[in-house]
C-alpha positions in Angstrom: 103.7 88.5 75.2 106.7 88.4 73.4 108.5 91.1 71.6 108.1 91.7 67.9 111.1 93.3 66.4 109.2 93.9 63.2 107.0 96.5 64.6 108.0 100.2 64.7 110.0 101.3 67.9 107.7 103.0 70.5 108.7 104.4 73.9 106.3 103.4 76.6 106.5 105.3 79.8 105.1 104.6 83.6 103.7 107.1 86.0 103.1 105.2 89.0 101.1 105.3 91.9 102.8 106.2 95.1 104.0 103.3 97.4 100.8 103.0 99.8 101.7 106.8 101.0 104.9 105.9 102.7 106.5 109.2 102.6 107.1 112.5 100.9 109.7 110.8 98.7 106.9 108.8 97.0 105.6 110.5 93.7 102.4 109.7 91.8 98.7 109.6 92.6 98.5 108.5 96.2 100.5 111.2 97.4 99.3 114.0 95.1 96.1 113.3 95.9 96.6 113.4 99.6 98.3 116.7 99.0 95.6 118.2 97.1 92.9 117.6 99.5 94.6 118.5 102.5 93.7 121.8 102.9 90.0 120.9 102.2 90.2 118.3 104.9 91.8 121.1 107.1 89.0 123.4 106.5 86.4 120.8 107.2 88.1 120.1 110.5 88.2 123.9 111.2 84.3 124.0 110.5 83.8 121.2 113.1 82.7 118.5 110.5 83.8 115.2 109.1 84.2 113.4 106.1 82.1 110.8 104.3 83.9 108.8 101.4 82.6 106.8 98.8 85.3 104.8 96.9 85.5 102.8 93.7 86.4 99.2 94.2 87.3 100.1 98.1 90.0 102.6 95.9 91.3 104.7 94.2 91.6 107.2 94.1 91.8 110.2 98.3 88.8 112.0 99.7 85.9 110.3 98.0 87.0 108.4 94.3 86.6 105.5 92.4 90.1 104.6 91.8 90.5 100.9 93.3 91.2 102.3 96.9 93.9 104.8 96.1 91.7 107.8 96.7 90.1 106.5 99.7 93.6 105.8 101.2 94.8 109.0 99.9 91.8 111.2 101.8 91.9 108.9 105.0 95.8 109.6 105.2 94.9 113.1 104.6 92.2 113.2 107.5 94.5 111.1 110.3 96.9 114.0 109.7 94.2 116.5 110.7 92.5 114.6 113.3 89.4 114.2 111.1 87.1 111.3 111.1 86.9 109.5 107.6 84.4 106.8 106.8 84.4 105.0 103.6 81.4 103.5 101.7 82.6 100.4 99.6 81.1 97.5 97.6 80.6 94.4 99.5 82.6 92.7 97.0 85.5 95.2 97.6 89.2 93.0 97.6 90.9 92.9 101.4 93.9 94.1 100.4 92.3 97.7 99.6 90.1 97.4 102.6 93.4 96.9 105.0 94.8 99.7 103.3 92.3 101.9 104.2 91.8 100.3 107.9 96.0 101.2 108.3 95.2 104.9 107.2 92.5 104.9 110.1 89.5 104.9 107.6 86.0 103.8 108.9 84.6 100.9 106.4 81.0 100.6 105.5 79.9 97.9 103.3 77.2 98.0 101.0 75.6 96.0 98.0 77.5 97.3 94.6 74.2 98.8 93.3 73.7 100.8 96.6 77.1 101.7 96.3 76.9 103.0 92.7 73.7 105.0 93.8 75.7 107.1 96.1 77.5 108.5 93.1 74.6 109.4 91.4 72.7 110.8 94.4 75.7 112.4 96.4 74.3 111.2 99.4 74.1 108.3 102.0 71.5 108.5 104.8 73.5 106.8 107.5 76.6 109.3 107.2 74.5 112.4 106.4 75.8 113.9 109.5 79.0 113.9 107.7 80.7 116.1 104.9 80.3 114.1 101.6 83.2 114.3 99.2 82.9 112.8 95.8 85.4 111.0 94.5 84.8 111.6 90.8 83.2 114.7 90.4 84.5 116.7 93.1 86.5 119.8 91.6 89.3 119.7 93.9 89.7 115.9 93.3 90.3 116.8 89.7 92.5 119.7 90.7 94.6 117.3 92.6 94.7 114.8 89.9 95.8 117.3 87.3 98.9 117.8 89.3 99.8 114.5 87.9 99.4 115.8 84.1 101.8 119.0 85.1 104.4 116.2 86.5 104.2 114.0 83.4 104.9 117.6 81.2 107.8 118.1 83.4 109.2 114.7 83.0 108.3 113.8 79.6 108.0 116.9 77.8 108.2 115.2 74.4 104.9 113.1 75.3 102.8 112.2 72.4 99.9 110.7 74.4 98.9 109.8 77.9 96.7 106.9 78.6 94.7 107.1 82.0 92.3 104.1 83.4 88.8 105.1 83.3 86.7 104.4 86.4 84.5 107.6 86.5 86.5 110.0 84.7 87.9 112.0 87.6 91.5 110.8 87.4 91.4 111.0 83.3 89.8 114.5 83.3 91.9 115.9 85.8 95.0 115.0 84.1 93.3 116.1 80.5 92.6 119.6 81.8 95.9 120.1 83.0 97.5 119.3 79.8 95.1 121.0 77.6 96.0 124.3 79.4 99.5 124.4 77.9 99.9 121.1 75.7 96.3 120.7 73.9 98.1 118.6 71.3 98.7 116.0 73.7 95.6 113.5 73.7 94.4 111.6 76.8 92.7 108.6 76.4 90.8 106.5 78.9 91.6 103.0 79.4 88.9 100.4 79.8 88.6 96.7 80.0 86.1 94.8 77.9 83.8 93.3 80.6 82.4 96.9 81.2 83.5 99.9 78.8 80.9 102.4 79.8 83.0 105.2 78.4 83.2 103.5 74.8 79.9 103.2 74.6 79.0 106.6 75.6 81.2 108.1 73.0 79.7 105.5 70.3 76.2 106.6 71.5 77.1 110.5 71.9 75.6 110.2 75.5 75.8 108.1 78.5 74.2 104.7 78.6 73.8 102.1 80.7 76.1 99.0 79.6 76.3 95.4 80.9 79.1 94.6 83.4 80.7 91.7 84.6 82.8 91.8 87.4 86.5 90.3 87.1 89.6 90.7 89.1 89.5 94.3 87.2 87.6 95.8 89.8 88.7 99.6 90.0 87.4 100.5 86.5 84.3 99.3 84.6 81.2 100.7 86.2 77.7 100.8 84.9 77.8 103.9 82.9 79.4 107.3 82.7 77.8 109.6 85.2 75.9 112.7 83.6 77.7 115.2 85.5 81.1 113.9 84.0 80.0 113.4 80.7 80.3 116.9 79.5 84.0 117.0 80.7 84.7 113.5 79.6 83.2 114.2 76.0 85.4 117.4 75.7 88.7 116.7 77.3 89.0 113.0 76.3 90.5 111.7 73.0 88.8 108.5 73.1 88.5 104.9 74.8 91.1 102.1 74.3 89.6 98.9 75.5 91.5 95.8 76.6 90.7 92.2 77.1 91.0 90.7 80.3 93.9 88.5 78.7 95.6 91.9 77.9 95.4 93.1 81.3 96.8 89.9 83.0 99.8 89.9 80.7 100.2 93.8 81.5 100.2 93.0 85.0 102.6 89.9 84.6 105.0 92.2 82.3 105.3 94.9 84.7 106.1 92.2 87.5 108.7 90.7 85.8 110.5 93.4 84.1 109.7 96.4 86.0 109.4 94.9 89.4 106.0 97.0 89.5 103.1 95.2 91.3 100.0 97.0 89.7 96.3 95.7 90.2 93.9 95.3 87.4 92.8 98.8 86.7 96.0 100.2 87.4 97.6 98.2 84.4 94.7 98.9 82.0 96.6 101.7 80.3 99.6 99.5 80.0 97.4 97.0 78.3 96.2 99.3 76.0 99.7 100.4 74.9 100.7 97.1 74.6 97.7 96.0 72.1 98.9 98.8 69.8 95.4 100.6 69.3 97.4 103.4 69.2 99.7 105.0 66.7 102.2 107.1 68.6 105.7 106.9 69.4 106.1 108.5 73.3 103.3 107.0 75.4 102.9 107.4 79.2 100.7 105.2 80.8 99.3 106.2 84.5 99.4 103.2 86.9 97.0 103.9 89.0 97.1 101.4 91.9 98.9 98.5 93.1 96.1 96.9 95.3 95.8 93.4 94.0 95.1 90.3 96.4 98.0 87.9 96.7 96.2 85.0 95.1 94.9 87.0 92.5 98.5 88.1 91.5 99.9 84.3 92.1 97.7 83.2 89.4 98.4 86.1 86.9 102.2 85.3 87.6 101.3 81.6 86.7 100.2 82.6 83.4 96.6 82.3 84.4 93.6 84.6 83.8 91.8 84.8 87.1 88.3 84.2 87.4 87.8 85.5 90.9 85.2 88.1 91.2 85.9 91.4 93.6 
């Protein structure tokens, strides 16, 4: 992706995910999420309960959340600190790099077919683990509140921000950030960023209500579900300014650009916001892109760095 000096100058800033929860000095989504749910984990431990987690793409997101393994790793980290069991339900095509991260932090992994995994989000239950405390990765208020701290960090670090771009999986990350911004800077729009192979937010906004969408599994596995959850629609329709959709080629180019110029390794979902900023759908000067994860299999990353668009499904 070459520079075009004829286009107006814009400032695109990156808000990065923590580096695998390695230390307090790391900043960003992973550490923030783990901190935000630590008290809930403590309370569960005091009650003698355990925690069941459903995770997006094996993700995202800390307790239970669809965010490419980041949330699962965050909750596993917090659970391990409290000596609490953490079980994670993942789709059977979850990338190994995400599963490895969960295991390293002490999380137990339960693989299920994608449709069964998706159903857990809607029903809030998974029969084999019903003796555990279920923490929803997207709709849990505590999760969204934790995500909101990212919005506060953005305002603190970039007070003149014009727009914030956030990968959209289930809406917990984007709505949490948007809620925090709306409280003090309601003029700063927050956009959900999607990939063209599955863009449920764009479809819901176009129809005025959640609808099922055709989904093609790709290397962008942390976003792009079958639809917007009904319980999240009131928040997403109220808080988000819109959906910005990128192509697979644009996401791959964004991953490559981040690696080459910023030495940042991002997964497909994590690079979606950067892809949306680079394809210039948005007319804004100062844009913050939330890079929400770097859990990408090495063979996929290698193909992208060679200039390819991987066809490998996760």
